[in-house]
C-alpha positions as CSV (number, residue, x, y, z in Angstrom):
1,M,-90.9,-157.0,128.5
2,Q,-94.5,-155.9,129.4
3,R,-96.8,-157.7,126.9
4,D,-99.8,-155.7,127.9
5,L,-98.2,-152.7,126.1
6,Y,-98.5,-154.6,122.9
7,T,-101.5,-157.0,123.2
8,S,-104.9,-157.4,124.8
9,G,-105.2,-161.2,124.4
10,N,-103.7,-164.4,125.7
11,G,-101.6,-165.2,122.6
12,F,-98.8,-162.8,121.6
13,I,-100.6,-161.1,118.7
14,V,-99.6,-157.5,118.6
15,D,-102.7,-155.3,118.5
16,G,-102.7,-152.4,116.1
17,K,-105.3,-150.6,118.4
18,K,-102.5,-150.1,120.8
19,F,-100.7,-147.9,118.4
20,L,-103.2,-146.4,116.0
21,S,-105.6,-143.7,117.1
22,Q,-109.2,-143.9,116.1
23,G,-109.7,-144.0,112.4
24,K,-106.0,-144.0,111.6
25,L,-104.8,-146.6,109.0
26,I,-101.1,-146.2,109.3
27,D,-98.4,-145.0,111.7
28,I,-94.8,-145.4,112.4
29,R,-92.7,-146.3,115.6
30,P,-88.9,-146.4,116.2
31,H,-87.8,-149.9,116.7
32,T,-86.8,-150.6,120.3
33,R,-83.1,-151.3,120.5
34,F,-81.1,-153.4,123.1
35,A,-84.1,-155.7,123.9
36,Y,-85.1,-159.1,122.5
37,F,-88.6,-159.2,121.1
38,P,-90.0,-162.8,121.4
39,P,-92.1,-164.7,118.8
40,H,-95.2,-162.8,117.9
41,S,-97.6,-162.0,115.1
42,H,-99.8,-158.9,114.3
43,N,-103.4,-158.1,113.5
44,Y,-102.0,-155.7,110.9
45,I,-99.4,-155.5,108.2
46,E,-96.0,-154.6,109.6
47,V,-93.2,-153.1,107.5
48,L,-89.6,-152.9,109.0
49,Y,-87.2,-150.5,107.4
50,V,-83.5,-150.3,108.4
51,V,-82.4,-146.7,108.3
52,Q,-78.9,-147.4,109.6
53,G,-77.0,-150.4,110.8
54,Q,-78.4,-153.9,111.2
55,L,-81.6,-155.7,112.3
56,T,-82.0,-159.5,112.6
57,T,-85.4,-161.1,112.7
58,I,-86.4,-164.9,112.6
59,V,-89.5,-165.5,110.7
60,N,-91.8,-168.4,111.3
61,G,-89.4,-169.9,113.8
62,T,-86.7,-170.8,111.3
63,E,-86.0,-168.2,108.6
64,R,-83.2,-165.8,109.9
65,I,-83.1,-162.6,108.0
66,S,-80.2,-160.2,108.6
67,M,-81.3,-156.8,107.4
68,S,-78.9,-153.8,106.8
69,D,-79.1,-150.2,105.6
70,G,-82.1,-149.6,103.2
71,D,-83.6,-153.1,103.6
72,I,-87.4,-153.5,103.8
73,L,-89.4,-156.4,105.2
74,F,-93.2,-156.6,104.7
75,L,-94.9,-159.1,107.1
76,N,-98.4,-160.1,106.6
77,Q,-100.9,-160.8,109.5
78,H,-100.2,-164.5,109.3
79,A,-96.4,-164.3,109.7
80,S,-94.7,-164.9,113.1
81,H,-91.4,-163.5,113.9
82,E,-88.9,-162.6,116.7
83,I,-86.4,-159.7,116.7
84,L,-82.9,-160.0,118.1
85,P,-81.4,-157.0,120.2
86,A,-80.2,-154.1,118.1
87,N,-77.1,-152.1,119.1
88,E,-76.7,-148.4,119.7
89,K,-76.0,-147.5,116.1
90,D,-78.7,-149.7,114.7
91,I,-81.7,-147.5,113.7
92,S,-84.9,-149.1,112.3
93,V,-88.5,-148.1,112.1
94,N,-91.7,-150.1,112.2
95,F,-94.7,-149.2,110.0
96,I,-98.1,-150.2,111.4
97,I,-100.6,-150.6,108.5
98,L,-104.2,-151.8,108.5
99,P,-105.2,-153.8,105.4
100,E,-107.8,-151.0,104.5
101,F,-104.9,-148.7,103.8
102,F,-104.0,-150.6,100.7
103,R,-107.2,-150.1,98.8
104,Y,-106.2,-146.8,97.2
105,P,-102.6,-147.9,96.4
106,V,-104.0,-151.1,94.7
107,S,-106.5,-148.9,92.7
108,M,-103.4,-147.0,91.3
109,M,-102.4,-150.0,89.3
110,D,-103.7,-149.2,85.9
111,K,-103.6,-152.8,84.6
112,E,-103.8,-156.2,86.1
113,N,-100.5,-157.8,86.5
114,I,-99.8,-161.4,87.7
115,L,-96.6,-160.3,89.5
116,M,-98.4,-157.6,91.3
117,D,-101.2,-160.1,92.2
118,F,-98.7,-162.3,93.8
119,I,-97.0,-159.5,95.7
120,L,-100.4,-158.5,97.1
121,S,-101.4,-162.0,97.9
122,S,-98.2,-162.3,99.9
123,L,-99.5,-159.4,102.1
124,S,-103.0,-160.9,102.6
125,D,-103.3,-164.6,102.2
126,S,-102.8,-167.0,105.0
127,D,-101.0,-169.6,102.9
128,P,-98.9,-168.1,100.1
129,L,-95.4,-169.5,99.2
130,S,-94.0,-166.8,101.5
131,N,-96.0,-164.6,103.9
132,Y,-93.3,-161.9,103.8
133,I,-91.6,-159.8,101.1
134,Y,-87.9,-158.9,101.8
135,V,-86.3,-156.3,99.5
136,Q,-82.5,-155.3,99.7
137,A,-83.3,-151.8,98.5
138,K,-80.1,-150.0,99.4
139,D,-79.1,-149.6,95.8
140,I,-82.7,-148.8,94.5
141,L,-82.8,-145.0,94.9
142,S,-86.6,-144.7,93.9
143,V,-87.6,-147.2,96.6
144,E,-85.5,-145.6,99.3
145,N,-86.8,-142.2,98.5
146,L,-90.4,-143.3,98.7
147,I,-89.9,-145.1,102.1
148,E,-88.1,-142.0,103.5
149,N,-90.8,-139.7,102.1
150,M,-93.4,-141.8,104.0
151,I,-91.4,-141.6,107.2
152,W,-91.1,-137.7,107.1
153,T,-94.9,-137.5,106.1
154,L,-95.8,-139.5,109.1
155,I,-93.6,-137.4,111.4
156,D,-94.9,-134.1,109.8
157,K,-98.7,-135.1,110.3
158,N,-100.0,-132.4,108.0
159,A,-103.6,-132.3,106.6
160,S,-102.7,-134.1,103.3
161,S,-100.7,-136.7,104.9
162,N,-103.0,-139.7,104.2
163,T,-103.2,-138.9,100.5
164,I,-99.4,-138.6,100.2
165,L,-98.9,-141.8,102.1
166,Q,-101.3,-143.8,100.0
167,I,-99.8,-142.5,96.8
168,S,-96.4,-143.2,98.0
169,M,-97.3,-146.7,98.8
170,G,-98.8,-147.3,95.4
171,L,-95.7,-146.0,93.8
172,L,-93.6,-148.3,96.1
173,F,-95.5,-151.3,94.8
174,L,-95.1,-150.2,91.2
175,N,-91.4,-149.9,91.8
176,L,-91.2,-153.3,93.5
177,S,-92.8,-154.8,90.4
178,R,-89.8,-153.5,88.5
179,Y,-87.3,-155.2,90.8
180,A,-88.7,-158.6,91.3
181,E,-85.3,-160.1,91.0
182,K,-84.4,-158.4,94.4
183,I,-87.5,-159.7,96.3
184,N,-86.8,-162.4,98.9
185,R,-83.2,-162.8,97.6
186,N,-80.6,-164.2,100.0
187,T,-83.2,-165.5,102.5
188,P,-83.7,-169.0,103.8
189,A,-86.9,-169.2,101.5
190,S,-85.0,-167.7,98.5
191,S,-84.5,-170.9,96.6
192,D,-88.2,-171.1,95.7
193,S,-89.8,-167.7,96.6
194,S,-87.1,-165.6,94.9
195,L,-87.2,-168.0,91.8
196,L,-91.0,-167.5,91.7
197,F,-90.7,-163.8,91.6
198,F,-88.1,-164.1,88.8
199,I,-90.4,-166.3,86.7
200,L,-93.5,-164.0,87.3
201,N,-91.4,-161.1,86.2
202,Y,-90.3,-163.0,83.1
203,I,-93.9,-163.6,82.2
204,E,-94.7,-160.0,82.8
205,H,-92.1,-158.9,80.2
206,H,-92.2,-161.9,77.8
207,Y,-95.9,-162.8,77.7
208,Q,-96.0,-162.3,73.8
209,D,-93.6,-165.1,73.1
210,G,-92.2,-166.5,76.3
211,S,-91.7,-170.2,76.6
212,L,-91.0,-172.7,79.5
213,Q,-87.7,-173.8,77.9
214,D,-86.6,-170.2,77.6
215,I,-87.2,-169.3,81.2
216,A,-85.5,-172.5,82.2
217,G,-82.4,-171.4,80.3
218,H,-82.5,-168.0,82.0
219,C,-82.9,-169.2,85.5
220,G,-80.9,-172.5,85.4
221,Y,-83.6,-174.7,86.7
222,P,-85.2,-177.7,84.8
223,T,-88.6,-177.2,83.3
224,Y,-90.2,-179.7,85.6
225,H,-89.1,-177.8,88.7
226,I,-90.5,-174.5,87.3
227,S,-93.8,-176.2,86.4
228,R,-94.1,-177.8,89.9
229,L,-93.3,-174.5,91.7
230,L,-95.9,-172.4,89.6
231,K,-98.6,-175.0,90.1
232,K,-98.0,-175.1,93.9
233,S,-97.7,-171.4,94.4
234,T,-100.3,-170.0,92.0
235,G,-102.5,-173.0,91.1
236,L,-101.7,-172.4,87.4
237,N,-99.0,-173.9,85.1
238,F,-96.7,-171.8,82.9
239,K,-99.0,-171.9,79.8
240,E,-102.0,-170.9,81.9
241,L,-100.1,-167.9,83.5
242,L,-98.9,-166.8,80.1
243,Q,-102.5,-167.0,78.8
244,K,-103.8,-165.0,81.8
245,R,-101.1,-162.3,81.2
246,K,-102.0,-162.0,77.6
247,L,-105.8,-161.5,78.5
248,Q,-104.9,-159.0,81.2
249,Q,-103.0,-156.9,78.5
250,A,-105.8,-157.3,76.0
251,V,-108.2,-155.8,78.6
252,Y,-105.8,-153.0,79.3
253,L,-105.6,-152.2,75.6
254,L,-109.4,-152.5,75.1
255,E,-109.9,-150.0,78.0
256,H,-107.2,-147.5,77.1
257,T,-106.7,-147.6,73.3
258,I,-108.7,-147.5,70.1
259,L,-106.6,-150.3,68.6
260,S,-108.6,-152.8,66.5
261,I,-109.0,-156.3,67.9
262,E,-106.7,-157.6,65.1
263,L,-103.9,-155.2,66.2
264,I,-104.5,-156.1,69.9
265,L,-104.1,-159.8,68.9
266,E,-100.8,-158.9,67.2
267,R,-99.6,-156.8,70.2
268,I,-100.2,-159.6,72.7
269,G,-98.8,-162.4,70.7
270,Y,-102.0,-164.3,69.5
271,E,-102.0,-165.9,66.2
272,N,-105.2,-167.9,66.5
273,S,-108.1,-165.4,66.8
274,S,-110.8,-167.9,67.3
275,Y,-108.9,-169.3,70.3
276,F,-108.5,-165.9,71.7
277,Y,-112.1,-165.0,71.4
278,R,-113.1,-168.3,73.1
279,K,-110.6,-167.7,76.0
280,F,-111.6,-164.1,76.4
281,R,-115.3,-165.0,76.7
282,A,-114.6,-167.7,79.2
283,Q,-112.6,-165.4,81.3
284,Y,-114.7,-162.2,81.1
285,G,-118.1,-163.4,80.0
286,C,-118.4,-161.3,76.9
287,S,-116.7,-160.7,73.6
288,P,-113.7,-158.2,73.4
289,N,-116.0,-155.7,71.6
290,E,-118.7,-156.0,74.2
291,Y,-116.0,-155.4,76.9
292,R,-114.7,-152.3,75.2
293,D,-118.3,-150.9,74.9
294,R,-118.8,-151.3,78.7
295,H,-115.3,-150.4,80.0
296,S,-113.5,-148.2,77.5
297,L,-111.9,-145.0,79.1
298,I,-111.8,-143.3,75.7
299,R,-115.1,-141.6,74.9
């Protein structure tokens, strides 16, 4: 294999400039079949999508991921991987995406979300629990449609392509947040990373009244294992994450509704108003009413 086709440096870091024309933030390439691609990393975010057949990649030297039809693998810039030879009927594509591309898709998220925060950190941080996101999406029609729409948009290259691509990526992230139980499932890292996505998804949907004991019953792990995993991966314990999610939802309601503070407290599951006011000010540097005056989208 000719390395100079992929990299300009001494180490095997695939250079996005080799594939992206000036000013372009995203492009697509068909995956090369029949050839072994040795361990490498990228100076961009790579997304592998299996259109048909199989594709096997080994991430970080040890984690073997066998992908099939509809599967998606996001690799951040800090992940290293190698790809085993594909056969004649195996068809995959590689999305080459610069980090700047994600600014607009992220802005589409109309509220903060700890699950989405972690998904995005997995695509950017050098030391998350997992520096890749693997989704078995064959049975998720909305995700498959969005990926295939992005492929055809990149092939078509019309004047509105960039807008369509960024909106499609934003919608893809929103859909991934709905299917957290499918992220990093059946991978070598699944025992912890898949569990983490499951827990964060639980918090997203049960922030009003969720408990550590309840999530332990749902996922079949002891509370101490969940607590240790959350602290290691997010820096926060279960109670702190629940608190963060409540405050995120309070901010969303302050910005998008005219609900009274008392009704917002009820909606997010707070019974102690003085505790809420104290935590809100500590997090946002102002009272809820002051926040609404500054940021309300309803005028």
